[in-house]
N, C-alpha and C positions, 0 to 999 in steps of 0.2 A: 309902493313902490315909488323907485329915484326921481328925481324929475316930474316934470309937469307931462301930462299927453295934451296936446293938442289937437282939438278937436277943430275940425273946420266946415263950413257950409259948404258939400259937392257941388261942383261947377261943370258945366255939357261935358267941357274935357275927361270929366272923372267917370263918363257917362259907359264903358265899358266896361270897365275896374268894379265902378257899382254893378252891373250885371252880372260878371263872376263873382265876385261874392253873393249875393244875387243864388246865383246858381250854387255856390257850395252849402247857403241853408237850406234849399230844395231840396239836395242832396242827401240832407241828414234826417228829412225824412222819409221811412221807409220805404211811405205808400206811395211815393211823387215817381213824374217818370222824368228821368234822367236827359232828355233829349233839347239839342239846346239853338234845334233849328227856329223859334221862334224868338232869338235875342236879333235876330235880323231888324225883323219884321217890330221887335221892341223900340229898340237902339236910338232913332229918330224918335218916339214918342218921348220917351224919356229925356233925351237930351233938349227938347224940348218948354219940357217940365224943368227942368233941373234952371232953366235960361232966364223963366220967370219967380225973379226973388218976390212978388207979393204976390204972388200966386196960393193957392192951396196947401201944395204938397213939398218937401224940405225936404234931403240927406243929410247925414253928417258922416265924415269920415274921421278915420286917422290915417295918413301917412304910415306904409309900409317902414319901418328905423330901417330895414337891412335892404331892402330894393328898390330902389329909387323906379319913381313913378306905377308903384302897386298902393292898392288901399289894404292896413292890415285891417280897416275894423268897418264895417255901413250901418247905420241904423234909415231906415226911410219912413216916414207917417205923413200923415194928412188931416187935412182940415173938414169936420164935415155939419153943417148945421142941421139941427134939428129944429122945432116948435120946441119955443122952452117950458120949461115944467118951473116948480118949487124949485126944484135943488139946481135949478140949473139955467139963470130966467133967461140967458144972451141961447143958449139950444146952441152949443156950440160942441161942437167932441172934437177928443184927437184919436187919432188910431194909427198903434205903432206898428209897425211889422218891417220884414226884412231885417230882422239884425243877425247880424254876422261875421264871425271874427276868420280871419284866412288859419287855416292851422294852425302853422306856423308862428298864428300872434299871440296864440291864448293863455291867459291865463296874468295878461298883466293893466284889465280893467277896462282897456280899449272901448267892449263894450259898452261898458258901467255910463263910463266919459262922451261916449256918444247918445247913450240915451238921456243923458240928462240933460246937457243942452239941446235934444227935443223936444223933455219937457217941457225947459224952459221957452222954447219957441212957441208949444202950446199955450204954456203960459200968457205969455206977449201979446198974442193971440185972442186973447179972450176965453179957452175952454177952461171948463171947470171941473171935466171929466173924461179920462182917460183910456181906452180899450186895447184890449192883443190878446191874443193866444199865444202862449206857448210850453213849448217842447218839455218836459220834462226836470230832463238838466237845467234849463235857463231856470225854471221857476224858483228856484235859493234867490239870483239876481229882484226878478220884480220884485220878490216879498220883500227886499229887503228895502226895498225903494218906494215901498206903502203900496202894492198892489196885493189883491183879496182876491178868492172865487167868487162868483156869483152865482146865484141859483136858478135865474131864470135861461131857459132851452132858448136856444140861439137855430134860428131853421135857413134851411139855404137853398134858393134857384141857380142852377143852372141854366143862362138863356140861350 
């Protein structure tokens, strides 16, 4: 890949583009709802989270090289506290989600660069473990970064 990919922390003014790329990710999952009606309700909350540099949420982005004002790639993540244990005494976990690249900017290393920036952000904040769920297409990227499958089952409840 020629040149250096410029990854930056997303700002409140990036919120619309962050939502657009989140929708790209959502649309890539066959079982998802393609509706975008939720964007209006989500936007002010997202702007607030992006405006808090010391919060537990961060998004890292790459600006689109051919479309000024657009983003080429996005990764978002959160820090979560759990009571510590032997392998994670501080109890800080990182969660990666919303990894997305604009369809016309793929295969340029942007998603990898964003994930690496988020992992550094997690490290700097004491996270000792990082979790994510992945599509089969993205698994090689995560495996190359050291992620591996777990055997413990995840249960979920929608409230």
